[in-house]
N, C-alpha and C positions, 0 to 999 in steps of 0.2 A: 892640165894643173898639177904643179908639182905637189910632194908632200909637205912641204914647208910653206908654200903659199898659199892650200889648203888649214893648215894650220892657224896659219896667223888671219884667213879670213876668217874663222869660226870665233876666232877671240877677240876682232875687234867690232866694238859695238856698232850697234846699227848697220853693217857690211850685208848684203844682199848672198846667200850663199846660192850653190848652184840648183839649178831645179832638181835634177838627180839626185843628190843629197836629200834634198828638201821633200822630194815624193819617197823615197826609202825611207824617212824617221817616219812619215807619215805612217806609212806600213808598220813599220815598224813596232810602233805604239801599239796598234793593233792584237799583230800577234802577239804583244805581251799580255795585254789587257786579257783577250781570250785565250790564249795557252795558260795564263793563272787560271781563269774561271774551270775549264775542262781540269787541271790538275787539283786543283780542293773539289770539285764537285765528285769526279772518278775515282779519285784517290780515298775519298770516305771521309777527307778531313773535317768539311762540313757536311752535316746531316741534310739528304734532300728539300727537307719542309721547311728550312729557310733558305737553300740556296738554291735553285734548281738547276738538274743539268742542262747544256745548251740543247742537245737531242728532246728533250721535254718542248723546251721553250719553241723550238721549231714544230716539232708535232705539233700544238696547242696553236700554234700560228697558222697553218695549213691547213687544220681543221677548222677554224673560224673563218679563214678564206675564203676555203671551201663552198661554205652552206651561205658566205656573204654576211653574216652576223658582226665581223671584223666591219668591215666596209659602210655598214650601218653605221656605226661607234665613229669611226674614223670621222666620215661626212659630217657627221654631229660636231663632233670638235672642232674640224675644221673650219665650218658655218660661226660657232659662237668666234672664234677666235678672232677669226677674219672681219665680222662686225663689230664686234668691240675694238679691234684697232684702229679698223678703219674710220670708224664713228671719231674714236680719240685725235688719231692725228689729225684731221680733217679739223678740226677746232685747236689743238695743242699748237700746229706749225703758224698760223696765222697770227692767235695769241703770243705764242711767244718769242717770236720776231717782231711784234708792236710792244711786251713787256721788257723786252732789251734792248730796244732803242728809243723809244719813252718812256724819262723815269716822272712823268705824273703816272702812266701806269704802274710801271714797274711800284711805285711807293703806294698806291694802292692797292694792290693783288700781292705783292711779296707778303707780308706776316699773315694772310688766309692760307696761300698758296702753301709756304715752309711749315703753318702749322697741321695741315692737312697732308700733308705727302708722307706724315712720319704716323698715320696713323694706323694700324695694323685691318688689309681688307679682310680677314676672318672675321674682325668682331662684327661689320655690317652686315654678315652676309642675313642673319634673323633680319635684320632692318631693310633689306631689302626686298624681301620674301612678304612682310606686310607691307610694307608701300607697293608691289610693283606685282606680287604674286609667284608665281612657283614653273613661270615658263620658259622659255628662253630666253626673253627681255630680263628676266633674274638675272641669268648667268652672264649676258652679253654685258650687265651694269656691273658685275664685279670685276671683267675683263676693264673695262674703261676709267674703275677707280684703282685697280692698281697701276695703270701706266701714263693715264695721264695725267697728274701731276707731277710726275717725274720727267715726262716731256717737255713738260712747260716748262721746267727750270733750265734744263739740259741746252732747251734751244736759245730760251733767252739768255743763257751763260757764253753762247755760241753770238749769238748776236750783238752782244756789248761789246766782245770781244775787235769788232769789226776796224779795223784800223781805219783813224781818223781821215787819214789823209784822203783817203779815197771817196770818203764822204764827202769832203772839202772843196776834194778836186771837180768832183761830179757836180756840186755846187757852183765853182768857176764856169765850168764847162754848158750852162745853163737850164739842171735838173731840178725841178721844184723841191721845194720841202716835203710836199706831201708826196711824193712819189718814192723818196727813199726809203722805203720800205721793202715796196713791189723791186725797182729797178737796180736798189743798190747791195742793202745788207739782203735779202735774199739770193742773188745769186753769188754772192762774197760769204754765205753762208751755207750752200748749198751742200758741199761735203760732209759738213760736217752735223748738218738737218738728218742726211741719207744715214750717218753712223748711229744719230742718235734712235731713226726709227730702226735700225737693225738690233741694236740694243734692246731699245721695248718690246718691238715683237718678242723676243728670246723670252721677255720678262712675262708677255703676255701668255706664252706656252708652259710656264712656272704656273702661273697663275689658274689654270686649268683645270686640274684636281681638285683647289678652293672651290671654283665658279661651281662645278659640279658635286660637290658633298651632300648637297643636302634638295631632295624633290626633282632628283634628274632621272630620268629615262632612259638614257641615249648618252654616249661618248667616254672615249680614253677614262676620263677619269672617274667616271660611273661605273664603271665594268672591273678597274682597282682595287674602288673599295666594296664592290659586289663579292668580288673574290677574297678581299684581306678578310671577310666574314668566315668564308665556308676553306679557309688558310688552303687558297688555287696561287700559291705562291708563284709556276705559271705562267699561269695566265696576270699577275701581278708586274710579272717581268718583259711579256709581251705589252700591256699597253706604256709598261717606263718607256722601252724600246722604241715605240711607234712614236710615241712623242718626242722623242731624241730625235730618232727619224726626218719628221714633220720640221721640227726647228731646224736642226741641218738646213733642209733643205731651202727654207725662208730664206735661214744666214744666208747662205751661198748667190740667192737670189736678190737680196739686197746687194750684194758684193757685186753682181755682176752690172747690177741696174749702177751702180754707184762709179764703175768704171767707164759705161757708156756717158755716164750725164755730168761726170765732173773727170772728164779724163785728165786738168791740170791737175788736178790734185792726188795722183795714183804714184 
């Protein structure tokens, strides 16, 4: 590709760029971030009590991984996020599709859902402890409350945007109205539903620290909060990095599932 052609490609909205260029830019941004981290810490511009060196974070990670402590906390956090996300999605997907398809369901649920989804999750943590206790159920409840109503609204919006011509054509071909959601709306919204699940899975990871804020005894959020009390900034950075890595892994997993489940939308 010539220089003029590449420049034109870069300047054109929505035009795909060469894979080699995309890979180079993806690597470059990490080089800049990690290079800036090295520069700020080893130059002494930022004190280590505020920003640990990469070496200290790696050493802490290796130490906790070697004695098995890290994996105990990782598994505890993964368990909380996955259970909360799966339970929320199993209810939100069919209910959201129904809510977006049938106006009577929308009229009934819309006011309540749009009220609850603006409530701060952190304010419900004491109530969940009072109602549920301090076990894993309380932490799972925080994840569910944090993402369920967002999933519901976004999936309902996807269902409402299904072309009416598609639905009418299905009626003409003999599809029963009761089968509309399963056989018409769900396949038509599948790419958007997977995108909603991918985005809200990311939100589930961000709510992890809130879920492990009180009465937790394990998890990445727990060790991060515990390290804060002892000014162990390297442990905090390690916990944050692990949450980011796990979130990135699940994000890429959803991208792969979408690519194979809805190839027509790629």
